[in-house]
LOTIDREN-142065 format. One record per residue (C-alpha): x, y, z; residue in one letter. Coordinates in steps of 0.1 Angstrom, whole numbers, padded with zeros to 4 digits, always signed. Layout:
N
XYZA
...
This chain:
359
+0394+0264+0304M
+0379+0238+0280T
+0369+0242+0245N
+0333+0231+0238S
+0311+0233+0208T
+0273+0235+0214A
+0253+0209+0196A
+0234+0223+0165P
+0197+0230+0169A
+0173+0203+0158A
+0160+0209+0122P
+0129+0230+0118T
+0100+0218+0096L
+0113+0241+0069E
+0147+0225+0071R
+0131+0190+0070M
+0113+0200+0038E
+0145+0212+0023E
+0164+0180+0032L
+0136+0157+0020A
+0125+0174-0012A
+0150+0157-0035P
+0134+0124-0024H
+0100+0135-0034G
+0086+0141+0000I
+0060+0169-0001T
+0043+0171+0033H
+0055+0172+0069F
+0037+0174+0102G
+0045+0169+0139I
+0026+0148+0164A
+0030+0141+0201S
+0044+0107+0210A
+0014+0100+0233E
-0005+0068+0229I
-0029+0067+0199L
-0059+0058+0221S
-0086+0061+0195D
-0066+0040+0170A
-0059+0014+0197R
-0096+0010+0205A
-0105+0007+0169I
-0079-0020+0162L
-0090-0040+0192H
-0127-0036+0182E
-0122-0045+0146R
-0099-0074+0154K
-0126-0088+0178A
-0151-0085+0150L
-0128-0104+0126G
-0127-0074+0102L
-0089-0079+0099N
-0095-0114+0085D
-0061-0131+0087E
-0043-0097+0083M
-0017-0091+0110Q
+0005-0060+0104F
-0005-0034+0130T
-0033-0057+0141Y
-0008-0082+0155R
-0001-0061+0186N
-0023-0030+0188P
-0009-0019+0221D
+0025-0017+0205R
+0016-0002+0172S
-0003+0026+0188T
+0025+0036+0213D
+0055+0053+0198P
+0074+0050+0230R
+0074+0012+0226R
+0098+0018+0197S
+0118+0048+0211V
+0119+0051+0249A
+0112+0086+0262D
+0100+0097+0227A
+0085+0132+0228Q
+0075+0138+0192S
+0068+0120+0159V
+0078+0137+0126V
+0054+0125+0099V
+0059+0127+0062A
+0040+0120+0030A
+0054+0111-0004R
+0031+0110-0035P
+0031+0079-0056Y
+0007+0092-0084L
+0029+0093-0115S
+0030+0123-0139E
+0022+0100-0168T
+0007+0065-0164D
+0026+0037-0183P
+0006+0022-0211K
-0003-0015-0208P
+0016-0038-0231P
-0001-0047-0264T
+0012-0083-0264V
+0008-0111-0239G
-0019-0114-0212V
-0015-0083-0191S
-0024-0080-0154A
-0026-0047-0135R
-0006-0038-0104V
-0017-0014-0077G
-0002+0021-0082R
+0017+0021-0049Y
+0036-0011-0059A
+0048+0001-0094W
+0081+0011-0079V
+0095+0011-0044D
+0083+0044-0032H
+0091+0036+0004Y
+0129+0034-0005A
+0129+0071-0015E
+0107+0080+0015L
+0131+0063+0039R
+0162+0079+0024Q
+0146+0114+0028G
+0136+0106+0064L
+0170+0093+0073R
+0186+0126+0062L
+0161+0144+0086V
+0168+0119+0114A
+0205+0124+0110A
+0202+0161+0117E
+0179+0155+0147I
+0205+0130+0161E
+0233+0156+0155A
+0214+0179+0178A
+0217+0153+0206G
+0183+0135+0203H
+0174+0099+0194R
+0155+0096+0161A
+0144+0064+0144L
+0127+0061+0110V
+0096+0040+0104F
+0080+0035+0070A
+0058+0005+0060D
+0065-0009+0094D
+0042-0028+0117N
+0055-0008+0147S
+0033+0022+0141L
-0002+0028+0126V
+0010+0053+0100D
-0024+0067+0091R
-0034+0074+0127A
-0001+0092+0135I
-0004+0112+0102A
-0039+0122+0112Y
-0027+0134+0146R
+0001+0154+0128A
-0025+0172+0108G
-0015+0158+0074L
-0051+0149+0065G
-0084+0133+0074W
-0097+0098+0072F
-0117+0093+0040G
-0147+0069+0039K
-0123+0044+0021N
-0102+0045+0053A
-0073+0062+0035N
-0057+0094+0047L
-0067+0122+0024L
-0042+0151+0022V
-0061+0185+0018P
-0058+0197-0018G
-0042+0165-0030S
-0061+0133-0021G
-0049+0099-0010S
-0021+0088-0034F
+0006+0090-0008F
+0029+0067+0012V
+0035+0077+0048L
+0065+0074+0071G
+0076+0087+0105S
+0105+0096+0127I
+0100+0088+0163I
+0123+0111+0183T
+0131+0123+0218T
+0133+0159+0204A
+0106+0180+0220P
+0089+0195+0189Y
+0057+0215+0191A
+0028+0195+0175P
+0014+0208+0143S
-0021+0223+0141T
-0051+0201+0149S
-0060+0174+0124P
-0077+0184+0091A
-0115+0184+0091S
-0135+0159+0071D
-0135+0169+0035G
-0156+0140+0021C
-0190+0155+0030G
-0218+0134+0017T
-0198+0117-0010C
-0200+0079-0010V
-0184+0071-0044R
-0157+0049-0028C
-0184+0028-0011L
-0203+0024-0043D
-0172+0018-0064G
-0156-0010-0044C
-0159-0041-0066P
-0165-0064-0036T
-0184-0041-0012A
-0155-0043+0012A
-0162-0008+0027I
-0190-0020+0050V
-0194+0015+0067A
-0177+0048+0062P
-0140+0043+0072G
-0146+0006+0080V
-0130-0021+0057I
-0139-0058+0059D
-0104-0072+0052G
-0118-0105+0039A
-0135-0087+0010R
-0108-0061+0002C
-0091-0072-0030L
-0057-0057-0020S
-0057-0081+0009W
-0073-0110-0009V
-0045-0109-0035L
-0019-0110-0008Q
-0032-0135+0017K
-0024-0172+0016P
-0048-0199+0006G
-0075-0202-0021P
-0092-0171-0033I
-0129-0172-0025P
-0148-0181-0056V
-0172-0152-0052E
-0144-0127-0056F
-0126-0142-0086R
-0146-0125-0114V
-0143-0092-0095A
-0105-0095-0095I
-0106-0093-0133H
-0071-0084-0144D
-0056-0075-0111R
-0025-0094-0099I
-0015-0073-0069Y
-0032-0044-0053G
-0064-0025-0060C
-0069+0012-0066D
-0107+0014-0072D
-0117+0032-0040C
-0091+0059-0048Q
-0097+0060-0086D
-0133+0070-0080V
-0126+0095-0053C
-0133+0130-0067P
-0107+0146-0045I
-0079+0122-0053S
-0089+0123-0091V
-0094+0160-0094R
-0065+0172-0071L
-0041+0143-0071G
-0020+0157-0100R
-0009+0186-0078R
+0016+0161-0062N
+0031+0136-0085T
+0063+0117-0091V
+0081+0112-0123Q
+0088+0075-0131L
+0118+0074-0154D
+0122+0040-0170P
+0159+0047-0172A
+0160+0049-0134V
+0130+0030-0121H
+0119-0006-0128D
+0083+0003-0133V
+0061-0027-0127Q
+0026-0014-0136S
+0017-0045-0155H
+0027-0082-0155V
+0026-0107-0183D
+0009-0135-0165V
+0017-0161-0192M
+0053-0153-0188E
+0051-0154-0150L
+0036-0188-0151L
+0066-0201-0169D
+0091-0187-0144L
+0107-0205-0115D
+0104-0193-0079D
+0138-0176-0078A
+0131-0155-0109T
+0097-0145-0097I
+0112-0135-0064A
+0139-0115-0081E
+0114-0095-0101R
+0086-0090-0076Y
+0101-0099-0043G
+0098-0064-0029R
+0060-0069-0028W
+0045-0084+0003W
+0037-0120-0006I
+0025-0143+0022A
+0053-0165+0035G
+0075-0154+0006R
+0057-0181-0014E
+0056-0173-0051M
+0027-0197-0055R
+0003-0170-0045W
+0013-0148-0075L
+0008-0179-0097R
-0026-0184-0081R
-0035-0147-0089N
-0021-0151-0125A
-0044-0181-0131L
-0075-0160-0120I
-0064-0132-0144V
-0060-0157-0173I
-0095-0170-0167G
-0109-0135-0167N
-0091-0118-0196V
-0071-0142-0217A
-0082-0151-0252D
-0103-0183-0246P
-0095-0195-0280H
-0057-0192-0277D
-0040-0226-0277R
-0010-0215-0256S
-0034-0202-0230V
-0053-0234-0229R
-0020-0254-0227S
-0008-0234-0197T
-0040-0238-0179V
-0040-0275-0186E
-0004-0278-0173R
-0014-0262-0140Y
-0045-0283-0137R
-0021-0312-0134A
+0001-0293-0109D
+0011-0311-0077G
+0000-0280-0057D
-0037-0286-0050P
-0044-0248-0047I
-0029-0240-0081L
-0046-0270-0097A
-0080-0258-0083E
-0075-0223-0096H
-0065-0237-0130A
-0097-0257-0130E
-0116-0225-0123W
-0097-0207-0150A
-0106-0234-0175Q
-0143-0232-0166A
-0142-0194-0169R
-0125-0196-0203L
-0151-0221-0215D
-0179-0198-0203E
-0163-0168-0221R
-0157-0189-0253A
-0194-0200-0253A
-0204-0163-0250A
-0185-0155-0282D
-0206-0179-0302T
């Protein structure tokens, strides 16, 4: 006679919610691990049209990023979770220096907490004898498409996933598993109706059709991508240094209902980076910039792109009569990096234009 202990049952959705709640995860759903055929076709189509610009991410290999079984062989299910990143109270911008705005999702590393919660869930699934791998902010899976299949929300006209009763201020993550979970209810129906505020509110008209984004015009991507920033977008960038929230900030659902799911950003615990002093940044070396902002996606890990963005912000919002501002711009005009020198030239011309408007 042998002694054997049966493996525990895989966690239910209710148990997943219990495990993940301390990490701020508020929504769960289950999707099948079948190929995301619609998302695959869309990625191929938009890539062929050049709408991804130079963006890779899930566009790099659409056949892989739309097939969960490419990541976990014999996967049966995908557990999908959403964690809000809208804060209970927005930090106030500093009253000194030349301040630049950061997109909300990048104020703190929300994905770190999301991963921790999902790993707890994955550990219990594995303890039940199944494989389970966590994916969050990962090119291996189109997160919005699998979240839609799992019934977490619908695709807004700004291409974000909108969670019913809460809006779009969420980061998404998944667990691809061999556990045979029953899929959640069918995806949420479209709640946008006839509203087109996100299309009208985009500062560069990047939403070229409902749910269709021209990456070359989207400021979130423009501020990340390498190379010179197109001149026609530089004034629209205004005081942004990383990310853009405009299409969400004008969304009635996200604005009206978003506060139902928020996170508390405790300065004692979180290094909240809602604003950047661009004059200070332009005096830092690469290592220090990387230490402060290295968790952001910066093309090639080259800090020059943040400096490039900072020069645009200076041209748009710095005091054109401030001698220290002028000195910094002059220093970068003589920079050996031709892209930084060109952006400093633009910043000087923009400061001159704004100074002339003051007279």
